N, C-alpha and C positions, 0 to 999 in steps of 0.2 A: 455204628462203625466209625472208624476214623481214617483219614487219609494219611498215608506214609509217603513222603517224598513227592514225586511228580505224578505217578500213575497208579500206585498201589493202594488198595483199600484193605484195611484190617477189620475183620468182622468181629462181632461181640462174642462169638463162640456158640451161638444158638442156631446154627444152620447145619443141618445134618443130612446125609444121604441115607434114607431109611428103606428104599426099594430100588432095585435095578434089574434090567433084563437086556439080553442081546438076542438077535436072530440073524443068522448068516447063511450063505449059500454053501454048496458042497465043496467048491474050491477052497473056501476059507477054512472049512472043517479039516481039510487035508494039510493045512499049514502048521506053523509053529505052535499056535495056541489051540490046536484042534481039541485037545482034551478038556479045555476050559469052555469051549463052545458046546453047550448042551442042546440048544434048539437050532435045528438045521432045516432048511427048505430043500426039497428035492426037485420041485417044479418052480423055475424062475418066474413063471407067469402066475403061480398060485391058483391055477384053474381059471384065470381071467383071459380075456381076448388079447390084451396088450401087456407089455412089460411095465408100462406106467401104472396100470391098474393093479398089477401084481405088487408093485412097490407100495402102493397105498395099503393094500391088505397086509403086507409085512409090517408096515408102520403101526397099523391098528393092533396087530398081535403083540408087538413088542411093547406098546403102551399099556395094553391090558395086563401083560405079564408083570410089568414093573409095578403097577398098582397092586396087583395080587401079592407080589413079593413083599410089598411094604406093609401088608396087613390091613390096608384101607379098602374102601369101596370107591367106585367111580364118583359117587356123589360127594365124597370127602375132598375131592380135588378142587381147590379154589381158583386155580389158574393153570393154563397150559401155555408153555413157551416152546416154540420149535421152528424148525426150518429144514430145508433139503436143497438139493442141487437143481431141481427142475425149474424151468422158467416160472416166475411168480410164485415160487415155493408151493406149487399146486398140490403136491402129495400131503404136506402138512395142512394146507387149507381144507382139503376135502375131509381129512381125518378129524380136524377140529370141528367141522360141521356135524359129524357123527357124534362127537363127544358132548356137544352142547354145554361147554363151560367157557368162561372168558378166555380169549385167545390172544396172545402176542406173538405175531410171526416175526422171526428174525432171520437174517441172512448174513453169514460170514463165510460162505462156501464150505470148505472142509474144516473151518474153525468154528462151525456153528454150535457144536456141543459145549465147548468151554464158554462161548459167548452166552448160550442159554443158561447154563448153570451159574455163571457169574452174575447175570441179571437177576436170576431167581434168588440167589443168596442175598443180594442187595435189597430186594423187595421184602424178603423175609426179615432181614435185619432191621428194616424200617418199621416192622410190626403190622404191615398191611395185610399179610396173608399167613396162612398156617401150613398149607400143603400145596406145592407147585410141581407139576409134571414137566420135565424137560426131555426132549427127544430129537433125534435126527436119523436120516436114512440115506443110503445111496444104493445104486443098482447098476451093475456093469452095462447091461443091455440098454437101459434107458439113457444113462449118461453118455455112453459112447456115441450114440446116434444124434444126441443133441449137440455135443461139443466138438465131435470130430467127424466121423464118416458113418454112413449107414452100415449096419453089420453085414448086409448082403454084398457090400462092395468088396469085402475081403482084403482090405489093404494091408500091406506089410507094416508092422509096428516098428518104430525106431528103437534102437538099442537102449536109449535112455528114457523111454516112456514107461509109465507105471500102469498098473491094472486097477481099474476102479473096483473097489470092494462092493460085493453084494451083501449088504448087512446093515443093521441099525442097532442103536442103543437108546435106552430110555431110563430115566432116573426120577425118583420122587424125592424132592428136596423139601425138608420139613423143619419146623421148630421142635418137633418131637425128638427126643434124644436117641442117638444110636452110637455105634462105635466108630463111625466115619464122619468127621467134622470138616466143614469147609472153613479154612482159617483166613485165607487171603485171596484177593482177586486182582489181577492186573490186566486192564484193557489195553490192547496194543494200538499202535499208530500204523497207518497205511504206508507201506514202503514200495518203491518201484525202482528197480535197478536196470530197467530197460530191456528185459527179456521179452522177446516177441514170439518165441516158439511155443505153441500151445501144448506140445508133447513134453516140454522140459519144465514140468511143474516144480521139481525139487529146487532147481536153480532160481526160479522166480520167487519161491516162498522162503528160502533160507534166510535172506536178509531181514524179513519181518520177524522170524523166530529169534534171530540174534538181537534185534532191537528191543523186543519185549523182554527177553531173558536178561539182557544187560540192565535194562531199566529196573527190573524187579530186584536184581542183586544189589544195585546201587541204592534203591529205595529202602530195602530191608537190611542193608549192610551184612548180607550173607554171601556165601560162595557155593559152588557146586557140591563140595564135599559135605556140606551141612545137610544134604538131603539123601535119603536112601535110594530114591529112584527119580529120575528126570526123564520124561518122555515127550517127544514132539509128535505132531499128528501124522502127517503122511508126506514127509520130505523124500522118502525113498533112500536108497543107498547113496546116490549122488548128492542129493540135497543134505543128507545127514553129514556127509564128509565135508561139504561146503560150510555147514554150520559149525562144525568143529574148528575149521580153519578160521572162520570169522570170529568165533569166540576167543580163540587163542590170540588173535590180533588185539582183542580188547582186554587181554590179561586173565582170561578164565579158561581153565583146562577141563573139558568134559571127559571124565574118566569112564570106568566100567559101569558106573551107575546111570549112564545115559543110554537111551535107545530111541529109535524112531519106530512108531507103530506100523507105518507103511513098509519100512525096510524089513521088519521082522515078522510080519503077519503071514507071509507065504514061505514055504520051504524052498530050498534051492532046486530040488527035484521038480518043482512045478514050473520051472523056467520062466518065472516072473522076476527077472534078475534085478530090476530096480525096486521091486516090491509093489505095494498097493497104494491106492489113494482113495479119495472119496470121503464124504462126511461121515459115513458109517464106519470108517476105518478105526479112528481113535475112540469113537463112541463104543464100539463093540469090544475093543480091548480093555477100555476102562471098566465097562460093566462086568467083565469076566476076570481076566488075568490080574489086572492091577488091584481091584478091590478084593479079589480072593486072597492075593498075597498080603494085603493090608490086614484082612481079618485074621489070618493065621499068624500075624506078627512079623513076617519077613520084612515088610515095608512099614515104616511108621510116619515118615515125612515124605510126601510125594508131590512133585510138580508135574502138571500136565499142561502143555501149551499146544493146542491144536493149531493147525496152519491152514490158511485159505487163500486161494488165488481168486481175485475179484473181477476177472474178465467176463465178458459175455461173447456169444458167437458173433454178434454184430461188431463189437469193438475189435475183436480179433481179425475179422474179415476186412476191417478198415485199416489194419496195420498198426493199431495201438499196442503199446507194451502192456505188460501184465502187472497191475498193482496187487499187493498181497497184504494180509494182516494176520496177526497171531494173538490170541487171547489166552491168558494163563490163569489157572486155579491152583491153589495149594490145599492139599488134603492131608489131614493128620489122623492117625489111629489113636482113639481115646483109650 
């Protein structure tokens, strides 16, 4: 690989996505991408005693499905890179113990999937591995009671808050050829614009998305119109609008080829007006809608920059503002 500009890495062209899978909840199935979500869970606990254990089972299923979709066996996976929203990424840790392959745990909140795929692509390009599994997951019922309030409390949600997606996405990144190639990776810088409201994730994360996207355009000497589809992770409607304004201030106009996975994942009738959030939001949309559209030829050059708020419950309770980061990958249809 070679470095372009300050933050972007151009890969040699031998990093492909050969397998992918998504698993979502019933609310997500009723949304905009419902027809693309083939695997749906009816029981949020997956038959377990807690939502957290149900989340782990969902992650195991989506990992196994991605490996199966790639045509490989579990023994063919050289490395597993993953993370989630739970404290100490416990969902990924427990699943990695079951898999018994080398594990690299990563955390970038809701930007975890593009961080995972970006790291995997760099390791593959260096020749150290052949097949790497990348995945992440989120769950409304586990995330809500960790970051906000116990579900039993029944608090009223703010009009600008987002709904944590129950869902996950997994990908097998490989040196084996396929029609979806990872061309570039741009790792983002942490940004903090002083937002302290834990319900206002879109406003907190939009500056990080802007910083990474502007850096990528400058490094590659490209512009939004050079790509068929540009998607951010889970800024929601408010955050997506803020990003458009910030990008316009930098001289870039995000047109109809831009969307936010969080804003678009739920239908208006579901009354999740700001849309979805969570690590599984962009991961599930990438594993289904985006790659489906690439395989049919509708999208040929795609940018996905998932976005993550890097606060913890402790820092939030102490009044700290919310730092955020956004990592970008460029996918091309071969």
